[in-house]
Each structure stands twice: as C-alpha cells, then as structure tokens.
C-alpha positions in Angstrom: 44.5 -23.9 10.7 47.9 -23.0 10.8 48.8 -19.4 11.7 50.4 -18.7 7.9 47.0 -20.3 6.6 45.0 -17.8 8.8 47.3 -14.8 7.3 46.7 -15.9 3.8 42.8 -16.5 3.9 42.6 -13.0 5.7 44.5 -11.7 2.9 42.1 -13.0 0.3 39.1 -11.9 2.2 40.5 -8.3 2.4 41.4 -8.3 -1.3 38.0 -9.3 -2.1 36.5 -6.5 0.1 39.0 -3.9 -1.6 37.9 -4.7 -4.9 34.1 -4.3 -4.2 32.2 -1.3 -5.0 31.2 1.3 -2.3 27.8 0.3 -2.9 28.2 -3.5 -2.4 30.4 -2.8 0.9 27.5 -1.0 2.1 25.2 -3.6 1.3 27.0 -6.5 3.0 25.0 -7.6 5.9 21.7 -5.5 5.2 18.3 -7.4 5.1 16.5 -8.0 2.1 12.9 -6.3 1.3 10.3 -8.0 -0.3 7.2 -5.6 -0.2 3.9 -7.4 -1.2 1.6 -4.6 -2.3 -2.1 -5.7 -3.0 -4.7 -3.5 -4.8 -8.0 -2.7 -3.0 -7.6 -5.0 0.1 -9.2 -3.1 3.1 -7.8 -3.2 6.6 -10.8 -5.3 8.0 -10.5 -8.2 5.5 -8.0 -10.5 7.5 -8.6 -13.2 9.8 -6.1 -11.6 12.3 -8.0 -8.4 12.2 -11.3 -10.2 13.1 -13.0 -10.8 9.7 -14.4 -14.5 9.9 -15.1 -14.1 6.1 -11.5 -13.8 5.6 -9.4 -17.2 5.0 -5.9 -15.9 5.6 -3.8 -18.3 7.5 -0.6 -17.3 5.9 -0.7 -13.8 6.6 -2.3 -14.7 10.2 0.9 -16.4 10.7 3.1 -13.6 9.4 1.2 -11.3 11.8 2.0 -13.7 14.5 5.2 -13.8 13.8 5.9 -10.2 13.3 3.5 -6.9 13.9 0.4 -6.1 12.9 -0.4 -2.5 12.7 -4.3 -2.1 13.1 -4.5 1.7 12.3 -3.0 2.5 8.9 -4.4 4.6 6.2 -4.0 5.1 2.6 -2.9 8.6 2.3 -5.3 9.0 -0.6 -7.5 6.0 -1.4 -7.1 5.8 -5.0 -4.3 3.7 -6.7 -1.9 6.2 -8.4 -2.0 8.7 -5.8 -1.2 5.9 -3.0 1.5 4.4 -5.1 3.0 7.5 -5.4 2.9 8.4 -2.0 4.9 5.1 -1.0 7.6 5.3 -3.5 8.1 9.0 -2.5 7.3 9.4 1.0 5.4 12.3 0.2 1.6 13.4 -0.2 -0.2 13.4 -3.6 -0.5 17.1 -3.1 3.3 17.2 -3.2 3.8 14.7 -5.7 1.1 16.1 -8.1 -0.3 12.5 -8.4 -3.6 13.4 -7.2 -5.8 11.3 -9.1 -5.3 8.0 -11.2 -3.3 7.7 -14.3 -1.1 11.0 -13.9 2.7 10.3 -14.6 5.2 10.6 -11.7 8.4 12.8 -12.6 11.5 10.7 -11.9 12.8 11.6 -8.5 16.5 10.5 -7.3 15.1 10.3 -3.7 12.4 7.6 -4.6 12.1 4.2 -2.4 14.5 2.4 -4.9 17.0 5.0 -5.9 17.7 5.2 -2.2 18.1 1.4 -2.0 19.7 1.1 -5.0 22.6 3.8 -3.8 23.0 1.6 -1.0 24.1 -1.2 -2.7 20.5 -3.2 -3.4 19.3 -5.2 -6.3 16.2 -3.5 -7.0 13.4 -5.0 -8.9 9.5 -4.3 -9.5 7.1 -6.8 -10.7 3.4 -6.2 -11.6 0.8 -3.0 -11.8 2.9 0.3 -12.0 0.1 2.9 -12.6 2.4 6.0 -12.4 3.1 6.1 -16.2 0.3 8.0 -17.3 -2.5 6.9 -19.2 -0.7 4.2 -21.3 -2.9 0.9 -20.9 -1.3 -2.0 -20.5 1.7 0.1 -21.4 5.5 -0.7 -21.3 7.1 1.4 -18.6 10.2 2.3 -20.2 13.7 2.6 -18.2 14.1 6.2 -16.6 10.4 6.2 -15.7 10.8 3.4 -13.1 11.9 5.3 -9.9 15.1 3.3 -9.6 13.9 0.1 -10.0 16.7 -2.0 -11.8 14.7 -4.8 -13.0 10.9 -4.2 -13.9 8.6 -6.9 -15.3 5.0 -5.6 -15.4 2.7 -3.0 -17.2 1.4 0.5 -16.4 -2.2 -0.2 -15.7 -5.2 -2.6 -16.2 -6.8 -5.7 -14.5 -6.5 -8.4 -16.6 -6.4 -11.6 -14.7 -7.7 -14.7 -16.8 -6.6 -15.5 -20.5 -9.9 -15.3 -22.2 -11.9 -13.2 -24.7 -13.9 -11.8 -22.1 -11.1 -10.3 -19.9 -8.4 -10.3 -22.7 -5.9 -12.1 -20.5 -2.9 -10.5 -18.3 -0.7 -8.5 -20.6 2.8 -8.3 -19.3 5.9 -7.0 -20.3 9.3 -8.2 -19.8 12.1 -5.9 -18.6 13.4 -5.4 -22.3 9.8 -4.3 -23.6 8.7 -8.0 -25.0 5.0 -8.2 -24.6 3.6 -11.7 -23.4 0.3 -13.4 -22.3 0.9 -15.7 -19.3 -1.5 -18.7 -19.5 -1.6 -18.8 -15.7 -3.9 -16.7 -13.6 -2.0 -13.3 -13.3 -1.4 -13.4 -9.6 0.0 -16.7 -9.6 2.0 -15.7 -12.5 3.6 -12.8 -10.4 4.3 -15.1 -7.7 6.4 -17.3 -9.9 8.4 -14.1 -11.2 9.2 -13.0 -7.7 10.3 -16.5 -6.4 12.7 -16.4 -9.4 13.8 -13.0 -8.9 14.8 -13.9 -5.2 16.2 -16.8 -5.9 18.6 -15.3 -8.4 19.4 -12.3 -6.6 19.8 -14.0 -3.1 23.5 -13.3 -2.9 23.0 -9.5 -2.9 20.8 -7.6 -0.7 17.5 -7.0 -2.5 14.5 -4.9 -2.8 11.5 -6.2 -4.2 8.1 -4.5 -5.1 5.9 -7.4 -5.7 2.7 -5.5 -7.0 -0.5 -7.7 -7.1 -3.7 -6.6 -9.0 -6.1 -8.3 -6.9 -8.4 -8.4 -4.8 -9.6 -5.5 -7.2 -12.6 -6.3 -9.2 -13.3 -8.0 -11.4 -14.1 -10.1 -8.3 -13.8 -13.6 -10.2 -11.3 -15.7 -8.2 -10.0 -19.0 -9.9 -10.9 -22.2 -8.7 -10.7 -23.7 -5.8 -11.2 -20.0 -4.5 -14.8 -19.4 -5.9 -16.5 -21.2 -3.1 -17.9 -18.3 -1.3 -21.8 -18.3 -1.0 -23.7 -15.0 -0.3 -26.0 -16.9 2.4 -22.5 -17.5 4.4 -21.4 -14.0 4.7 -20.8 -12.2 7.6 -21.8 -8.6 6.8 -20.4 -5.5 8.7 -23.0 -3.5 10.6 -23.0 -0.6 8.8 -24.0 -2.6 5.4 -28.2 -1.7 5.7 -30.1 -4.9 5.0 -31.8 -3.5 1.7 -28.7 -3.3 -0.2 -26.8 -6.7 0.8 -28.2 -8.8 -2.1 -26.8 -6.0 -4.5 -23.1 -6.5 -3.2 -23.2 -10.0 -2.1 -21.9 -11.6 -5.5 -19.2 -9.2 -5.5 -18.1 -9.7 -1.7 -18.2 -13.4 -2.5 -15.4 -12.8 -5.2 -13.4 -10.7 -3.2 -12.8 -12.8 -0.4 -12.1 -15.6 -2.8 -9.5 -13.3 -4.3 -8.2 -12.7 -0.8 -7.7 -16.3 0.1 -6.3 -16.8 -3.5 -3.6 -14.2 -2.6 -3.1 -15.4 1.0 -2.3 -18.8 -0.8 0.2 -17.1 -2.8 1.8 -15.3 0.2 2.1 -18.8 1.4 4.1 -20.1 -1.7 6.6 -17.0 -1.4 6.9 -17.8 2.3 8.0 -21.5 1.8 10.3 -20.6 -1.1 12.0 -18.1 1.0 12.3 -20.8 3.8 13.8 -23.1 1.3 16.4 -20.7 0.0 17.5 -19.5 3.6 16.2 -16.1 2.9 12.9 -15.8 5.3 15.1 -14.6 8.5 17.1 -12.5 6.5 14.3 -10.7 4.6 11.6 -8.0 5.9 8.4 -8.9 4.7 6.1 -5.7 4.3 2.5 -6.4 3.1 0.2 -3.7 2.5 -2.2 -2.4 0.1 -3.0 0.9 -1.9 -6.5 1.5 -0.5 -9.6 -0.4 0.5 -13.0 -1.6 -1.0 -16.3 -0.6 0.7 -18.7 -3.0 -0.5 -21.9 -1.3 0.4 -20.7 0.3 3.6 -22.7 3.3 4.3 -24.0 3.0 1.0 -20.9 3.1 -0.6 -18.7 1.2 -3.3 -15.1 0.8 -4.3 -12.8 3.2 -2.8 -12.1 7.1 -2.9 -14.1 8.1 0.0 -12.9 9.1 3.8 -14.9 6.4 5.5 -12.5 3.4 7.1 -13.6 0.6 4.5 -11.8 2.8 1.8 -8.9 4.5 3.8 -8.0 1.5 6.1 -5.4 -0.5 4.8 -3.5 -3.6 6.3 -0.1 -3.1 7.4 2.0 -6.5 8.4 5.5 -6.7 9.0 7.9 -9.7 9.5 11.7 -10.4 9.6 14.9 -8.4 11.2 13.9 -5.4 13.3 10.3 -6.3 13.9 8.9 -7.2 17.0 7.3 -10.5 16.9 3.7 -10.7 18.1 3.3 -7.0 18.3 -0.4 -6.0 17.5 -0.1 -1.8 17.2 -2.4 1.0 17.2 -0.1 3.4 16.3 -1.4 5.6 13.4 0.3 5.2 10.0 0.2 6.1 6.5 1.5 5.4 3.1 3.8 8.4 3.4 5.5 6.8 6.3 6.3 3.4 4.4 9.5 4.8 2.5 11.0 6.2 5.7 10.4 3.6 7.7 11.8 0.9 5.6 15.1 2.9 4.6 15.6 3.1 8.6 15.1 -0.4 8.9 18.0 -1.1 6.2 20.2 1.3 7.7 20.0 3.9 4.8 19.5 7.7 5.5 16.2 8.9 4.8 16.1 11.8 2.1 14.8 15.5 3.7 12.3 15.4 1.0 10.4 13.0 2.4 7.5 13.9 4.5 6.3 10.8 6.3 7.6 9.5 9.7 9.9 7.1 10.5 7.9 4.4 12.2 10.8 2.1 12.6 11.0 2.2 16.5 7.3 1.6 16.7 7.9 -1.4 14.6 10.4 -3.0 17.0 7.9 -2.2 19.9 8.9 0.8 21.3 6.1 3.3 22.2 5.7 6.1 19.3 3.4 8.9 19.7 1.5 9.6 16.4 -1.0 12.3 17.1 -2.5 12.4 13.7 -2.8 11.2 10.2 -3.7 13.5 7.3 -5.5 12.0 4.4 -7.0 13.6 1.0 -9.1 12.5 -1.9 -10.6 13.5 -5.2 -8.7 17.0 -5.4 -10.1 19.0 -8.5 -7.3 20.4 -11.1 -7.3 23.8 -12.8 -9.3 23.4 -16.1 -11.4 20.4 -14.9 -14.8 20.6 -13.3 -14.7 19.8 -9.4 -17.3 17.1 -8.7 -20.6 18.6 -6.9 -20.7 17.8 -3.4 -23.3 14.9 -3.1 -24.4 13.2 0.1 -26.1 9.9 1.3 -29.1 10.5 3.6 -26.7 10.6 6.6 -24.8 13.7 5.5 -21.8 12.2 4.4 -19.6 13.4 1.3 -19.8 10.6 -1.4 -18.5 12.6 -4.2 -16.3 15.8 -3.6 -12.9 16.9 -3.2 -12.3 16.2 0.8 -9.3 16.1 3.2 -9.3 14.3 6.3 -7.8 14.4 10.0 -7.6 11.1 11.9 -6.6 11.1 15.5 -6.3 8.1 17.8 -10.0 8.5 18.9 -11.5 10.9 16.1 -11.9 11.1 12.5 -12.9 14.7 10.8 -13.7 15.1 7.0 -14.3 18.2 5.3 -15.6 19.0 1.9 -14.5 21.4 -0.8 -15.7 24.3 1.2 -13.9 23.1 4.4 -17.2 22.5 5.7 -17.1 19.4 8.2 -19.1 16.8 6.6 -18.0 13.9 8.9 -16.9 13.4 12.5 -16.8 10.1 14.2 -15.5 9.0 17.6 -13.7 5.9 16.3 -13.2 4.4 20.0 -16.9 4.0 20.7 -18.1 3.8 17.3 -15.8 2.0 15.1 -18.1 1.2 12.1 -18.9 4.9 12.1 -22.6 4.5 12.4 -23.3 7.9 14.1 -22.0 11.2 12.2 -21.6 13.7 15.1 -20.3 16.5 12.5 -23.6 18.8 13.9 -23.2 17.4 17.5 -23.4 20.7 19.8 -21.6 18.8 22.6 -18.4 18.2 20.5 -17.9 22.0 19.1 -14.3 22.4 20.9 -13.5 19.1 19.7 -14.5 19.7 16.2 -13.2 23.1 16.1 -9.3 21.8 17.6 -9.6 19.0 14.8 -10.3 21.3 11.9 -7.8 23.8 12.9 -5.1 21.2 13.2 -6.3 20.2 9.5 -5.7 23.3 8.0 -2.4 23.5 9.9 -1.1 20.3 8.5 -2.5 21.5 4.9 -0.7 24.8 5.3 2.7 23.4 6.6 2.7 20.7 3.8 1.9 23.2 1.0 -1.4 21.7 0.4 -3.4 24.3 -1.8 -7.0 22.9 -0.8 -9.4 24.1 -1.1 -8.1 25.6 -4.0 -7.4 23.5 -7.3 -4.1 22.0 -7.9 -2.3 22.9 -11.3 -3.6 20.3 -13.9 -0.2 18.5 -14.8 1.0 18.2 -18.4 0.9 14.9 -20.4 4.1 13.0 -20.2 
C-alpha cells in the first residue's frame, strides 16, 4: 500500500474511534461473557467431578479445556438469595434477600450495571426470581439490575406446553406473554444463540438462567431413559429410603443430560460464529439438591449436596486443564468476572476476586461463610428439628467452611454439625460433640462470629422484614 493510502486509512480509523462513545472505546477488545446459570444442580453431578450417573460430555470438555473449581458453595442454598448474591457480590443479609420471592432493590453497582457502563451489551434470558411474589411475572425495566435486554419471567417452573404443567410462560422484552411450544430449556438456548449472533460485533454479557434441573423431574425424550436399578447412590443415602427418591433422581439426571446437550448447542454455535475463543463461559448453579442424602430433600441445608455447586470456566484468562480446590462462593462471582473483563470492582462488593486463581495462580482462601433460613421480624422462626444424627433439618443456620472442616450452628449459636471434609467427604460422621476437637470447634465458632460481625450479619437476631415492592 502506498504511503498516501496508509495515511488515509489511518485517518479514517482515528475518525471512527473519535466518534465512538467512551463506553464503546472502553469495551474495544474486551472478552464476551456468557453465564450459564442452572437451578438446583449440585456440584457432584458432573462426569468430570466423578459422578458415574451424570452424562455430561460437553461440560466435561469445557472443564478439560478450562478451569473446574471443585470447592464452590452457594452463599445461601435457596434460589432468590443465591441469585441476589451473584448479581451484587454481597451476602443475603446485606442485600435483604434472605429467602425466596423477595424483591431486590435496584443498585447501580450490580454486575450488569458495571458491564453496561464499560460499554457492554447486557442481556438476561430465563428465570429471574428477584422481583417479589409475581408468578410468572413480567419484570419491568428499572427492576432488571442493569440488563438492557430481558426475555423471561420472574419465577415458576413450567417446562412443557401441557394442561398438567401449564406450559412455559415467557415474556418478551416489551412485556408480551408467550407460550413456547418447545421444552423450556431448548427455547432458552435458541434465544441465547440468537442474542449472541445479533450482538457479536460488540462485547456482551449474557446471563442465561435455566430453570432445570429443578423439579418437576420430567425430562423430555430422549433423555428420559434412566432406570432406578442403574443408579449409583451416594453412601450417605440410606438403603431404606432409596426407593422413595429413585424416580426423582432418574428424572434429575435426565434433565442434567438434556442441559449438557444444550451447552453443546451453545458451544457449537459460538464456534461457528467465531465467538468461542473470545468469550468467558461461566457455568454454575444457585444451589444443589439433596435427593435423600442424610435423609434430606431438595435444598436449604448446610450439607454438601445442598450447598455445593459446580463452577466451570472456559475462555480468555482461564488456565486450561485447571482442577482447583480453592474455596469459592457466589459473592465471589461478580468481582471475579469484572476483574477478568478489566472492569473496576465496586467497593460495595463483599466477595473475593478469584481471577488470579482462575488463571492458575495460588490463592489462599481460608474460609467461606454460608447462611440459610434466616427468620424475619414478624415471621415465626422455624423450630430447630433434627434427624437422628443431630443435624439441623429446618432452622435458621450459619456455616463456616474451611479447606478441611465445616461447622454449622443453629439459631441459638449451638454447634449442630462439624465434619472433617478431608477424611469424610460424604459427611457420614458428625463430630459436633467430639471431645478431642474442642479447640477446632472453638476456633471455627470464633471465626464464624467474627465474619458475621464484620459483614453486619445480625444473626441470630431476626432481620427486619422487607416491605413489599
């Protein structure tokens, strides 16, 4: 090219940059972010995490080509508190979203607001569950925490178009109610693929919130092939109750296989559009699912099956082939993603920035703090009920997890659960009353109280009941 032509080309380039908004200039060269957020997917239920029931070849490949965090926890193992913790980087007792169906007040320091200010297109697809009691519920602009495009609903689990399950109820971005013919998760994948194609010329943050594998455990064909006789049970599920949970667990693994297939569709489309190597894929869940472990069902408990969640990252800034034992929880997600995208982390975010650990560097995380079932003023607290092992089944509780131990206290700050996770990963032996661990128990309890005090947790006192919004 002649020198004169080079000068003309350079002048044109600079003129284009000059008319770009500051946000677009800041976003130039930034990675895209695709968050794949599932509902009730426990950490153990992945082939790459050793579960022989789980058929997850696509997620296993993402983990092999990225980072798999094996010690990740739900900050509060219930839907709304977990979602609010992700969006804000703050504990449930700080956001006020301490139980399901509580409105999360709009904050300018949320994950999507931060990305939008940095020049990103921001989109949300699927279940929201942060707009109060409305069901399914259209989430109006101004109540979306910075997501510019929004297609989904507030809450509910309708997977099929049928009289029994009512059919997936979806709202378009402008509030039109639609009932897709496809199984809900398939429809959500289609929306996500269209969004990424449409926005591929500008960095985007897309939060894809699937409702599965949450109950009802009714997978579509051909993923409904699991048989009770073929299940490999966790050793903390007693023989006498396995029959009760077998049908649901078969359906659960069918939904997991179906979602893994949808992840494969997303990855295939991203490859075809040239997006895969430019995009941070962030796969996780709101909480786990007990399925009979320790005699418990569903979520809300401090045990591993309820609090443990998957965390797989793939893409720019991620160490390939990393299997990490670094402790993590949902309040860490927003600070980590912001840092990986080169966006300043607001001081209001309580969570840790784990980006160095994602890149493969050693990061010492000495503990994570978990909370559950906190009562509110004017609402009767649940009674402390325990199974034969002395575990908390239904109560307000707090938990401290360290690389080795887990300690859980009830609403009287009495230690109800202490397990050595290094020696007892299935939590078969409760050491809460073990005399030889008196110092360990005392140190963990002191740290739990210290963390609660430093973060403004009023526990065990009730939190003020939020006003309806």
